[in-house]
C-alpha positions as CSV (number, residue, x, y, z in Angstrom):
1,X,-9.3,19.3,15.1
2,X,-8.6,22.1,11.6
3,X,-11.2,22.0,9.0
4,X,-10.5,23.2,5.3
5,X,-13.7,24.2,3.1
6,X,-12.8,24.0,-0.9
7,X,-13.8,26.7,-2.4
8,X,-11.5,27.2,-5.4
9,X,-13.7,25.9,-8.3
10,X,-15.1,27.8,-11.4
11,X,-18.4,26.7,-10.6
12,X,-18.8,26.7,-14.5
13,X,-22.0,24.7,-14.2
14,X,-23.2,27.5,-12.5
15,X,-23.2,30.1,-15.0
16,X,-24.0,32.2,-15.9
17,X,-24.9,33.2,-11.9
18,X,-20.3,32.7,-11.1
19,X,-19.6,34.9,-13.9
20,X,-19.4,37.6,-11.3
21,X,-19.6,35.8,-7.7
22,X,-17.7,32.9,-6.8
23,X,-19.9,29.7,-6.4
24,X,-19.3,29.7,-2.1
25,X,-20.8,32.6,-2.1
26,X,-24.5,32.0,-4.0
27,X,-27.0,32.5,-1.6
28,X,-29.7,30.0,-0.4
29,X,-32.0,30.1,2.6
30,X,-30.6,33.7,3.0
31,X,-26.8,33.4,3.0
32,X,-23.9,32.0,1.6
33,X,-23.4,28.4,0.8
34,X,-20.2,28.5,2.0
35,X,-21.4,30.9,5.5
36,X,-24.1,27.1,6.0
37,X,-20.8,24.9,6.7
38,X,-19.1,28.1,8.6
39,X,-21.9,28.2,10.9
40,X,-22.1,23.9,11.1
41,X,-18.5,23.9,11.7
42,X,-18.3,26.6,14.6
43,X,-21.4,24.6,16.3
44,X,-19.3,21.0,16.1
45,X,-16.3,22.6,18.1
46,X,-14.7,23.6,15.1
47,X,-12.2,27.1,15.6
48,X,-9.4,27.1,12.6
49,X,-10.6,27.2,9.0
50,X,-8.6,26.7,6.3
51,X,-10.5,28.3,3.1
52,X,-8.3,28.1,-0.5
53,X,-9.6,30.3,-3.4
54,X,-8.7,30.9,-6.8
55,X,-11.8,32.5,-9.6
56,X,-12.6,35.5,-8.0
57,X,-11.2,34.7,-4.4
58,X,-10.7,37.8,-3.1
59,X,-14.3,38.4,-3.1
60,X,-14.5,35.2,-0.5
61,X,-11.8,37.1,1.6
62,X,-13.6,40.7,1.5
63,X,-17.2,38.9,2.3
64,X,-15.4,36.3,5.3
65,X,-12.9,38.3,6.8
66,X,-11.0,36.7,9.8
67,X,-14.4,34.6,10.3
68,X,-15.4,37.0,13.3
69,X,-18.7,37.1,12.1
70,X,-18.8,32.8,12.4
71,X,-16.7,33.0,16.0
72,X,-13.7,31.1,14.0
73,X,-10.3,31.8,13.2
74,X,-10.3,31.5,9.2
75,X,-7.1,30.9,7.2
76,X,-6.4,31.3,3.3
77,X,-4.6,29.3,0.7
78,X,-4.9,30.9,-2.5
79,X,-4.1,29.6,-5.7
80,X,-3.6,31.2,-9.3
81,X,-5.6,28.0,-10.8
82,X,-7.8,25.7,-9.4
83,X,-5.5,22.6,-8.1
84,X,-7.7,20.1,-7.8
85,X,-9.4,18.7,-4.5
86,X,-5.9,16.9,-3.1
87,X,-3.5,19.7,-5.5
88,X,-5.4,22.1,-3.2
89,X,-5.4,20.1,0.3
90,X,-1.7,19.4,-0.1
91,X,-0.7,23.0,-0.9
92,X,-2.8,24.2,2.5
93,X,-1.4,21.2,4.5
94,X,1.0,23.2,6.7
95,X,-2.6,25.2,7.6
96,X,-4.0,22.2,8.4
97,X,-1.2,20.9,11.0
98,X,-2.1,20.2,14.6
99,X,-0.3,19.8,17.6
100,X,-3.3,18.3,19.3
101,X,-4.3,16.0,16.3
102,X,-2.9,14.5,12.5
103,X,-6.4,14.0,11.2
104,X,-8.3,17.3,9.6
105,X,-11.9,17.4,8.3
106,X,-12.3,18.7,4.6
107,X,-15.3,19.7,3.0
108,X,-16.9,20.5,-0.5
109,X,-18.0,24.4,-0.4
110,X,-21.0,23.6,-3.2
111,X,-22.6,21.3,-1.2
112,X,-25.5,21.3,1.8
113,X,-26.0,19.0,4.4
114,X,-27.6,18.5,7.3
115,X,-25.1,15.9,9.0
116,X,-23.8,17.2,12.6
117,X,-20.5,17.3,11.5
118,X,-19.3,16.8,15.7
119,X,-20.3,13.0,14.9
120,X,-16.9,12.4,13.0
121,X,-14.5,10.9,14.8
122,X,-11.3,9.3,13.5
123,X,-11.1,6.0,12.9
124,X,-10.1,3.5,15.9
125,X,-7.4,1.9,13.5
126,X,-4.0,3.7,13.7
127,X,-3.3,2.6,9.8
128,X,-6.2,4.4,8.5
129,X,-5.9,7.4,6.5
130,X,-9.4,8.4,5.3
131,X,-13.2,8.3,6.5
132,X,-15.1,9.1,3.8
133,X,-19.0,10.9,4.8
134,X,-21.7,8.7,1.8
135,X,-24.9,9.5,1.4
136,X,-27.7,7.5,-0.7
137,X,-27.0,7.9,-4.5
138,X,-29.6,11.4,-6.0
139,X,-30.4,11.1,-9.1
140,X,-27.4,12.9,-10.8
141,X,-25.2,10.1,-9.3
142,X,-27.4,6.5,-9.8
143,X,-24.6,4.7,-9.8
144,X,-23.1,6.1,-6.8
145,X,-18.9,6.3,-6.4
146,X,-17.8,3.5,-3.0
147,X,-18.5,0.5,-1.6
148,X,-19.5,0.7,2.1
149,X,-18.6,-2.9,3.7
150,X,-20.5,-3.7,6.7
151,X,-17.3,-3.8,9.4
152,X,-17.1,0.1,7.9
153,X,-14.0,-0.4,5.2
154,X,-14.7,1.6,1.9
155,X,-14.1,0.1,-0.8
156,X,-14.1,1.6,-4.8
157,X,-16.2,-1.7,-6.1
158,X,-18.5,-3.8,-4.7
159,X,-23.0,-3.3,-4.1
160,X,-24.3,-1.5,-3.6
161,X,-22.9,1.7,-3.9
162,X,-23.2,5.1,-2.5
163,X,-22.4,8.6,-3.1
164,X,-19.5,10.2,-2.1
165,X,-21.0,13.4,-0.4
166,X,-18.0,15.8,-0.5
167,X,-17.2,15.3,3.5
168,X,-14.0,14.0,4.9
169,X,-11.7,13.6,8.0
170,X,-8.4,13.0,6.5
171,X,-4.7,12.2,8.0
172,X,-2.3,13.6,7.4
173,X,0.0,11.2,5.6
174,X,-2.0,10.7,3.2
175,X,-0.7,13.8,1.1
176,X,1.9,14.4,2.8
177,X,4.4,12.6,0.4
178,X,1.9,14.2,-3.1
179,X,4.0,16.3,-4.9
180,X,2.4,19.6,-5.4
181,X,0.6,20.7,-8.1
182,X,-2.9,20.0,-9.8
183,X,-4.2,16.6,-8.9
184,X,-7.6,15.0,-8.1
185,X,-8.3,13.3,-4.7
186,X,-10.4,10.4,-6.0
187,X,-7.5,8.4,-7.0
188,X,-6.1,9.2,-3.5
189,X,-8.6,7.6,-1.9
190,X,-8.9,4.4,-4.3
191,X,-5.2,3.4,-3.3
192,X,-5.8,3.9,-0.4
193,X,-9.2,2.3,-0.1
194,X,-6.9,-1.1,-2.5
195,X,-4.5,-0.9,1.1
196,X,-7.7,-1.2,3.9
197,X,-7.4,2.5,5.0
198,X,-10.7,3.6,4.2
199,X,-13.7,3.9,6.6
200,X,-17.0,5.4,6.1
201,X,-20.1,7.0,7.5
202,X,-23.6,6.3,6.1
203,X,-25.7,9.4,6.4
204,X,-29.1,9.5,5.8
205,X,-30.2,13.2,6.2
206,X,-30.2,15.4,3.4
207,X,-27.6,16.5,1.2
208,X,-27.5,18.3,-2.0
209,X,-24.6,18.6,-4.5
210,X,-25.4,22.5,-5.5
211,X,-24.1,22.3,-9.4
212,X,-26.5,24.0,-11.1
213,X,-28.9,27.1,-10.6
214,X,-31.8,24.5,-10.7
215,X,-30.4,22.7,-7.5
216,X,-29.7,26.1,-6.4
217,X,-33.4,27.3,-6.6
218,X,-34.2,23.9,-4.8
219,X,-32.2,24.0,-1.6
220,X,-33.2,28.1,-1.3
221,X,-36.7,26.8,-1.0
222,X,-35.8,23.8,1.3
223,X,-33.9,26.5,3.5
224,X,-36.8,29.4,3.2
225,X,-39.4,26.3,4.8
226,X,-36.7,26.7,7.9
227,X,-35.3,29.1,10.4
228,X,-32.4,29.9,7.9
229,X,-29.1,29.5,9.8
230,X,-27.5,33.0,11.2
231,X,-23.6,33.4,12.3
């Protein structure tokens, strides 16, 4: 199975830090945010990773190269303008195709999570099109996003609601017929939820959405209290 890191956003909420540095290259715990993902992906057994980029994306390519420092093979999907989540995945879909699995992992470049990504496996249901990781609602998203039912299905409605962690396993058929262009992922997931095709994983460990300079500083303090991950 291959993986994709979404790294094409402009990081407008992180300004002025992102005026000269793409958000995935902002550092916490001694290394770039995207570096923490790459370390966890390698530890989980992934070997090929696709990274999409747009704003200051050449810096990402120059910094990470072909992935040799992380024991990975990196591929890039350049976007003239950010295509949003589903649009970026759809453009990269040919690079995510794999002979051994129709599934691939997608992770937002602007989060941090201590989840062992190797624990995620596709649902046994042949009709499933997504497995989404959900976390307890943080202060900045108190109402949550989706409901995880007792049978493992995820629904747009229902209580209690949990927050989408920005980590998912997706089946290529979820996006194969999607027209190219600027498209968000949430409406596509809700459509699949209505068809009973989305399952969930409730992660109860540490997770952070690095959406502001303050949250970046909080993560930096947390990681500096631990042994920082190194490639």
